[in-house]
C-alpha positions in Angstrom: 0.1 0.3 -0.1 2.5 2.3 1.0 6.4 1.2 0.5 9.6 3.9 0.6 12.7 2.4 -0.9 15.6 4.1 0.0 14.2 7.2 0.0 16.4 10.7 0.8 15.2 14.2 0.8 17.4 17.3 0.6 15.8 20.6 0.6 17.5 23.2 -1.9 19.1 24.8 1.0 21.4 21.4 1.3 19.0 20.5 4.9 18.5 16.8 4.7 14.7 15.9 5.9 15.3 12.4 4.9 18.4 10.3 4.8 17.8 6.6 3.0 14.3 5.8 4.9 12.9 2.2 3.8 9.9 0.8 5.4 6.5 -0.8 4.1 3.1 -0.4 5.3 0.1 -2.9 4.1 -3.1 -2.3 2.6 -5.8 -2.1 6.2 -2.7 -1.3 8.7 -2.6 1.0 11.9 0.8 2.7 12.4 2.3 5.6 14.4 5.1 7.5 12.9 6.9 9.0 15.8 10.1 11.0 16.5 11.3 14.4 18.0 10.1 17.7 16.1 12.6 18.3 13.0 13.0 14.4 12.7 10.9 14.4 9.2 7.6 13.0 10.2 5.8 16.0 8.1 8.5 15.7 5.1 7.8 12.0 4.8 3.9 12.5 5.0 4.1 15.4 2.6 6.2 12.8 0.5 3.0 10.6 0.3 0.6 12.5 -1.1 3.4 14.3 -3.4 3.5 17.7 -2.2 7.1 17.1 -2.0 9.3 14.7 -4.0 12.2 12.7 -3.2 15.9 13.5 -4.0 17.1 9.9 -4.3 14.5 6.4 -3.9 11.3 5.7 -5.1 8.1 5.9 -3.2 5.2 3.7 -4.2 2.0 3.9 -3.5 -1.4 1.8 -4.7 1.4 0.2 -6.6 2.4 3.5 -8.6 5.7 5.3 -8.4 4.5 8.8 -6.9 7.1 10.6 -8.1 6.5 9.4 -11.8 2.8 10.6 -11.1 2.3 13.8 -14.5 1.0 16.7 -12.2 -2.0 16.7 -14.2 -3.1 13.1 -12.5 -1.4 14.7 -8.9 -5.3 15.1 -8.2 -6.2 11.4 -9.0 -3.5 10.1 -6.2 -4.8 12.3 -3.6 -8.5 11.9 -4.5 -7.3 8.2 -2.5 -5.7 9.7 0.3 -7.2 11.6 3.4 -4.8 14.2 5.1 -5.2 15.5 8.0 -3.2 18.6 9.3 -2.6 19.7 13.4 -4.1 23.0 12.3 -7.2 21.8 11.4 -6.9 24.5 8.1 -10.8 25.2 8.4 -11.6 28.2 6.6 -13.5 31.0 9.2 -15.7 31.9 6.7 -17.1 28.9 5.7 -20.0 27.1 6.9 -18.9 23.5 8.2 -21.1 21.8 5.1 -18.7 24.2 2.7 -15.3 23.0 4.8 -16.6 19.5 3.9 -17.5 19.3 0.6 -14.4 21.0 -0.9 -13.6 17.4 -2.9 -17.1 16.5 -4.0 -17.9 20.1 -5.4 -14.5 19.5 -6.9 -15.5 16.8 -8.5 -18.5 18.0 -10.6 -21.2 16.3 -7.9 -23.9 17.7 -7.8 -25.9 19.8 -4.4 -27.9 17.0 -3.9 -24.5 14.0 -3.7 -22.5 16.7 -2.0 -25.2 17.0 0.7 -25.2 13.2 1.1 -21.4 12.9 0.9 -21.1 15.7 3.9 -24.0 14.3 6.1 -22.5 10.9 5.7 -18.5 11.8 6.4 -19.9 14.1 9.3 -22.1 11.4 10.6 -19.0 9.3 11.3 -17.3 12.2 13.4 -20.7 12.6 14.9 -21.2 15.9 13.8 -23.8 15.6 11.1 -26.0 17.9 13.2 -23.5 21.1 12.9 -23.4 21.0 9.0 -24.7 24.6 8.9 -22.4 26.0 11.9 -19.0 27.8 11.2 -16.3 26.5 13.0 -15.5 29.1 15.3 -19.0 28.0 16.7 -17.1 24.5 17.5 -14.6 23.5 20.2 -10.8 22.3 19.1 -12.0 18.4 19.5 -14.9 19.6 17.5 -12.9 21.5 15.2 -10.2 18.7 14.5 -13.2 15.7 13.9 -14.4 18.0 11.0 -11.2 17.9 9.6 -11.4 14.3 10.2 -14.7 13.6 7.9 -13.5 15.9 5.6 -10.5 13.5 5.0 -13.4 10.8 5.1 -15.5 12.1 2.4 -14.0 10.2 -0.8 -13.5 7.1 1.2 -9.8 7.2 1.1 -8.0 3.9 1.0 -5.1 5.8 3.2 -5.6 7.8 5.2 -2.3 9.9 7.0 -2.5 12.3 10.1 0.5 14.9 10.9 0.2 15.5 14.7 -3.9 15.3 14.3 -3.8 15.5 18.4 -0.9 18.5 18.9 -3.0 21.2 19.5 -6.0 19.0 21.4 -6.0 18.0 25.6 -5.4 14.6 26.5 -8.7 14.2 26.8 -9.4 15.4 23.3 -6.8 13.6 22.3 -8.2 10.2 23.2 -11.3 10.8 21.6 -9.3 12.1 18.1 -7.7 8.7 18.5 -10.5 6.8 19.4 -12.0 8.0 15.5 -9.0 7.1 14.0 -9.1 3.6 15.5 -12.8 3.6 14.2 -11.5 4.5 10.6 -9.4 1.5 10.5 -11.6 -0.8 11.8 -13.1 -0.1 8.8 -10.3 -1.2 6.9 -8.6 2.0 6.0 -5.1 2.1 6.1 -3.9 4.8 8.7 -0.2 6.4 9.2 -0.9 8.8 12.5 2.4 11.1 13.2 3.0 11.9 16.7 5.7 12.9 19.2 3.3 11.4 22.4 5.0 9.1 23.2 2.5 8.5 26.0 -0.4 8.5 23.3 1.2 5.1 21.8 2.0 3.6 25.2 -1.7 3.2 25.5 -3.0 2.2 22.1 -0.1 0.4 21.4 0.1 -0.7 17.4 3.3 -0.1 15.0 5.4 2.4 15.5 8.0 3.7 13.3 10.3 5.7 14.9 12.5 8.4 13.0 15.6 10.0 14.6 17.6 12.8 12.3 15.7 11.9 9.3 17.0 8.6 9.5 14.4 5.0 10.6 15.7 3.9 13.7 13.0 1.6 14.9 10.0 -0.4 13.7 8.5 -2.4 16.2 5.0 -3.3 17.5 3.4 -2.3 21.1 0.7 -3.9 22.6 -0.6 -1.0 24.4 -1.3 -0.6 27.8 -4.6 0.7 27.9 -6.8 0.8 24.3 -8.9 3.2 24.0 -12.7 1.9 24.0 -14.2 1.8 20.5 -16.9 5.4 20.1 -19.8 5.1 20.0 -21.1 7.9 17.7 -25.0 8.7 16.9 -26.8 6.4 14.2 -28.2 7.7 11.0 -30.9 8.0 11.8 -30.5 10.3 14.4 -30.4 13.4 12.6 -31.6 13.5 9.1 -30.1 15.1 6.0 -30.3 18.3 5.1 -32.9 19.6 2.7 -32.7 21.8 -0.3 -32.5 25.2 1.7 -29.3 23.9 3.1 -26.2 25.5 2.1 
């Protein structure tokens, strides 16, 4: 599903971000990516969805060499990869519906299908009833759940998350981790970057450790206190928005 073969990334300034990185993440796997700030975690994720290209080596996603994908085809690659960032990246002046529905709108779906896809994505994170709210009306944890819904709207095979709990308190962080575990249980491949070692110890799973751009460890943890499954509202709890909705 995701394969790195001796990948090195140097920036034009000469900074070495990744140094001879090799690993493979299988279909449907949940994997933590950890390491100190500046270790190269964000660069590694950006290489997966072709925000950056490697200086050396190959990256294969869905059986395709990412670096060889023509620029015109990059949007098609990204449709199969959901991305969640630490800073939410919601547009304050737009409603939650408008924030989430960007990709279906870009794909040319009619408004009725846009509503249906947005409703289902938001239902999965327990916030379908907030479609008409604005980001400023939501808590930090709710805003991150909206960002996750946006990443899920196209039913991607892969979800990559860059420090998605970094701006949240421990209780909200646990809530967000439960969401990612639920996503994983549905068969999605998840790569979750975090420097929170305590969170990783609690949850367990496979752990890739980056230090100064190199993979220094690849091992599995059992987890000392895995979070309980997150119970979300059923689809019938709320009706999809009507024609007067945005």
